[in-house]
C-alpha positions as CSV (number, residue, x, y, z in Angstrom):
1,M,11.4,-62.3,-27.0
2,V,7.7,-62.4,-26.4
3,V,5.2,-61.3,-29.0
4,A,2.7,-60.0,-26.4
5,K,3.0,-57.9,-23.3
6,V,-0.6,-58.2,-22.1
7,V,-2.4,-61.6,-22.0
8,A,-5.9,-62.2,-20.8
9,I,-6.3,-65.5,-19.0
10,G,-9.3,-67.5,-17.8
11,S,-10.4,-71.0,-16.9
12,D,-13.2,-73.0,-15.7
13,H,-13.2,-74.8,-12.3
14,A,-11.1,-77.6,-13.7
15,G,-8.4,-75.2,-14.9
16,V,-7.9,-72.9,-11.9
17,E,-4.8,-74.6,-10.5
18,L,-3.1,-74.8,-13.9
19,K,-4.1,-71.1,-14.5
20,R,-2.2,-70.1,-11.3
21,E,0.9,-72.0,-12.5
22,I,0.7,-70.3,-15.9
23,M,0.2,-66.9,-14.3
24,A,3.5,-67.4,-12.5
25,C,5.2,-68.4,-15.7
26,L,3.8,-65.3,-17.4
27,Q,5.2,-63.1,-14.6
28,Q,8.6,-64.7,-15.0
29,M,8.5,-63.9,-18.7
30,G,7.6,-60.2,-18.0
31,V,4.1,-60.6,-19.4
32,Q,1.2,-58.9,-17.7
33,A,-1.6,-61.4,-17.0
34,V,-5.2,-60.1,-16.8
35,D,-7.0,-62.8,-14.7
36,L,-10.6,-63.0,-15.7
37,G,-11.5,-65.8,-13.3
38,P,-12.7,-67.8,-11.7
39,E,-11.0,-67.6,-8.3
40,G,-12.1,-70.9,-6.8
41,T,-13.0,-74.4,-7.9
42,A,-16.7,-74.2,-7.6
43,S,-18.4,-75.4,-10.8
44,V,-18.7,-72.7,-13.5
45,D,-19.6,-72.7,-17.2
46,Y,-16.5,-72.5,-19.5
47,P,-18.3,-70.5,-22.2
48,D,-18.6,-67.6,-19.8
49,Y,-14.8,-67.4,-19.4
50,A,-14.0,-68.1,-23.0
51,R,-16.2,-65.1,-23.9
52,K,-14.5,-62.8,-21.3
53,V,-11.1,-63.6,-22.6
54,S,-12.1,-63.5,-26.2
55,E,-13.8,-60.1,-25.8
56,L,-10.6,-58.6,-24.3
57,V,-8.5,-60.0,-27.1
58,A,-10.9,-59.0,-29.9
59,S,-11.2,-55.5,-28.5
60,G,-7.4,-55.1,-28.3
61,Q,-7.4,-54.6,-24.5
62,A,-5.2,-57.8,-24.4
63,E,-2.9,-58.8,-27.2
64,M,-3.5,-62.5,-26.7
65,G,-5.4,-64.9,-24.5
66,I,-5.0,-68.2,-22.7
67,L,-7.9,-70.5,-21.7
68,I,-7.8,-73.6,-19.6
69,C,-10.5,-76.2,-18.9
70,G,-10.4,-79.9,-18.3
71,T,-9.6,-80.9,-21.9
72,G,-9.3,-77.5,-23.6
73,I,-11.8,-78.6,-26.2
74,G,-14.8,-76.7,-24.8
75,M,-12.8,-73.5,-24.4
76,S,-11.4,-73.7,-27.9
77,I,-14.8,-74.3,-29.4
78,A,-16.4,-71.4,-27.4
79,A,-13.6,-69.0,-28.2
80,N,-13.7,-69.7,-31.9
81,K,-17.3,-68.6,-32.0
82,C,-16.1,-65.0,-31.3
83,H,-15.4,-62.8,-34.2
84,G,-11.7,-62.2,-34.7
85,I,-10.5,-65.0,-32.5
86,R,-8.3,-67.8,-33.7
87,A,-8.0,-70.2,-30.7
88,A,-5.7,-73.2,-30.9
89,L,-5.9,-76.2,-28.6
90,C,-2.3,-77.2,-27.9
91,S,-1.0,-80.1,-25.9
92,E,2.7,-79.9,-26.8
93,P,5.1,-77.2,-28.0
94,V,5.2,-78.1,-31.7
95,S,1.5,-77.4,-32.2
96,A,1.9,-74.2,-30.2
97,R,4.7,-73.0,-32.4
98,L,2.8,-73.9,-35.6
99,S,-0.4,-72.3,-34.4
100,R,1.5,-69.0,-34.2
101,Q,3.6,-69.3,-37.3
102,H,0.9,-70.5,-39.7
103,N,-2.4,-69.5,-38.1
104,N,-1.5,-66.4,-36.1
105,A,-3.5,-67.9,-33.2
106,N,-4.4,-65.2,-30.7
107,V,-5.9,-67.5,-28.0
108,L,-4.2,-70.6,-26.6
109,A,-6.4,-73.3,-25.1
110,M,-5.1,-76.1,-22.9
111,G,-6.5,-79.0,-20.9
112,S,-5.6,-79.2,-17.3
113,R,-6.5,-82.9,-17.3
114,M,-4.3,-83.6,-20.4
115,I,-1.0,-81.9,-19.5
116,G,0.9,-81.0,-16.4
117,P,2.3,-77.6,-15.3
118,V,5.8,-78.2,-16.7
119,M,4.5,-79.0,-20.2
120,A,1.9,-76.2,-20.0
121,A,4.7,-73.7,-19.2
122,E,6.7,-74.9,-22.1
123,I,3.7,-74.6,-24.4
124,V,3.0,-71.1,-23.2
125,R,6.7,-70.0,-23.6
126,T,6.8,-71.4,-27.1
127,W,3.5,-69.9,-28.1
128,L,4.4,-66.4,-26.8
129,E,7.9,-66.4,-28.3
130,T,6.8,-67.4,-31.8
131,P,5.9,-64.7,-34.3
132,F,3.5,-65.1,-37.2
133,D,5.3,-66.0,-40.5
134,G,2.9,-64.0,-42.7
135,G,3.4,-64.6,-46.4
136,R,1.2,-67.3,-47.8
137,H,-0.3,-67.8,-44.4
138,A,-1.7,-64.2,-44.3
139,A,-3.7,-64.9,-47.5
140,R,-5.2,-68.0,-45.9
141,L,-6.1,-66.0,-42.8
142,S,-7.8,-63.4,-45.0
143,K,-10.1,-66.2,-46.3
144,I,-11.0,-67.1,-42.7
145,T,-11.8,-63.5,-41.9
146,F,-14.0,-63.4,-45.0
147,M,-15.8,-66.5,-43.8
148,E,-16.4,-64.9,-40.4
149,E,-17.9,-61.9,-42.0
150,V,-20.1,-63.8,-44.4
151,F,-21.4,-66.2,-41.8
152,S,-22.1,-63.4,-39.3
153,K,-24.1,-61.4,-41.9
154,N,-26.1,-64.5,-42.9
155,A,-26.7,-65.8,-39.4
156,G,-30.0,-64.0,-39.0
157,Q,-31.3,-64.9,-42.6
158,K,-32.9,-68.3,-42.4
């Protein structure tokens, strides 16, 4: 059983092909994918797409998000700058499962140059089928939320 019915998905130019593969996987799982681009492989800036996906997730218009770039690193860094986003860079199913169970990750980042479509599909399936454990992990996430709020309030005070 999947934990989200609507997933926003975006990539940079390096991730377009893997994004298409993942969208087919999402369709097979009965998950609605909201493709936020890009369409082609012309060079684009990954922070633009990380922001688009993160905004949809943070606003509740999408329950979760998936981001793909060459390594997944840039996308995960950019997404984690957005308030309310807990992006996890995963390259195998164990980290995908734990990112959901322990961290309630709401954005999954992957690297198209690091993993192939079969592994990516397994990561996505695992990630979307794993619920958050809550309990002691919820208290830890509250501390992260508090840090976000404090740092966003203090950002303009230098």
